[in-house]
C-alpha positions in Angstrom: -20.6 -148.1 191.1 -19.5 -151.7 191.5 -17.0 -150.6 194.1 -19.8 -149.1 196.2 -21.8 -152.3 196.0 -18.8 -154.5 196.9 -17.8 -152.2 199.8 -21.3 -152.7 201.3 -21.2 -156.4 200.6 -17.8 -156.9 202.1 -18.3 -154.7 205.2 -21.6 -156.1 206.2 -20.2 -159.3 207.8 -17.5 -157.3 209.5 -20.1 -154.9 211.0 -22.3 -157.9 212.0 -19.4 -159.6 213.7 -18.3 -156.5 215.6 -21.7 -155.2 216.7 -24.0 -158.2 216.3 -27.2 -158.7 214.3 -29.4 -157.2 217.1 -27.6 -153.9 216.9 -27.9 -153.9 213.1 -31.6 -154.5 213.3 -32.1 -151.8 215.9 -30.0 -149.3 213.8 -31.9 -150.2 210.6 -35.3 -149.6 212.3 -34.2 -146.4 213.9 -32.4 -145.0 210.8 -34.2 -146.5 207.9 -34.8 -143.3 206.0 -31.3 -142.0 206.5 -29.8 -145.4 205.4 -31.9 -145.5 202.2 -31.1 -141.8 201.5 -27.4 -142.4 201.7 -27.6 -145.5 199.6 -29.4 -143.6 196.9 -27.2 -140.5 197.0 -23.8 -142.2 197.1 -24.0 -143.3 193.4 -25.3 -139.9 192.4 -22.4 -138.2 194.1 -20.0 -140.5 192.3 -21.5 -139.7 189.0 -21.3 -136.0 189.7 -17.6 -136.3 190.6 -17.0 -138.1 187.3 -18.9 -135.4 185.4 -16.9 -132.7 187.2 -13.6 -134.4 186.2 -14.8 -134.2 182.6 -15.4 -130.5 182.9 -12.7 -129.0 185.2 -9.0 -129.6 185.9 -8.5 -132.6 188.1 -6.4 -130.6 190.6 -9.5 -128.4 191.3 -11.9 -131.3 191.6 -9.5 -133.3 193.8 -9.2 -130.4 196.2 -12.9 -129.7 196.3 -13.6 -133.4 197.1 -11.7 -133.0 200.3 -14.4 -130.8 201.6 -16.4 -134.0 202.0 -14.2 -134.7 205.1 -15.4 -131.5 206.7 -19.0 -132.2 205.7 -18.8 -135.7 207.2 -17.3 -134.3 210.4 -20.2 -131.7 210.6 -22.8 -134.4 210.0 -21.3 -136.5 212.7 -21.4 -133.6 215.1 -24.9 -132.5 214.1 -26.7 -135.9 213.8 -24.5 -138.4 215.7 -23.6 -136.2 218.6 -19.8 -136.5 218.0 -17.5 -133.8 219.4 -16.3 -131.1 217.1 -13.4 -129.9 219.1 -10.2 -127.9 218.4 -8.6 -130.5 216.2 -11.6 -131.0 213.9 -12.1 -127.2 213.7 -8.4 -126.8 212.9 -8.6 -129.6 210.3 -11.7 -128.0 208.7 -9.9 -124.6 208.5 -6.8 -126.1 206.9 -8.8 -128.0 204.3 -10.7 -124.8 203.4 -7.4 -122.8 203.2 -5.9 -125.5 201.0 -8.9 -125.4 198.6 -8.6 -121.6 198.6 -4.9 -121.7 197.8 -5.5 -124.1 194.9 -8.3 -122.0 193.5 -6.4 -118.8 193.7 -3.1 -120.2 192.4 -5.0 -121.6 189.4 
């Protein structure tokens, strides 16, 4: 949990330098609810992963965690207007197939 806090603390000056305080304020006002939601859910997701590590084999959980890459790409496409072209689709399919192979191989 401390890592998540330090990441935000250390990345804030970098983001402010790159984009400026005005852009940060505009983004905060426009996306306040989403920012607060993510800030609240990230620690919960971390705790759930730790709980999953305690229950299931680490190889399964490690593979399943990779699906977050696909979910982040889908979220970027859906809510941020990013392209979801051939390479992202191929990557999503490969990640899914990898998880499928790990689960079937046991």
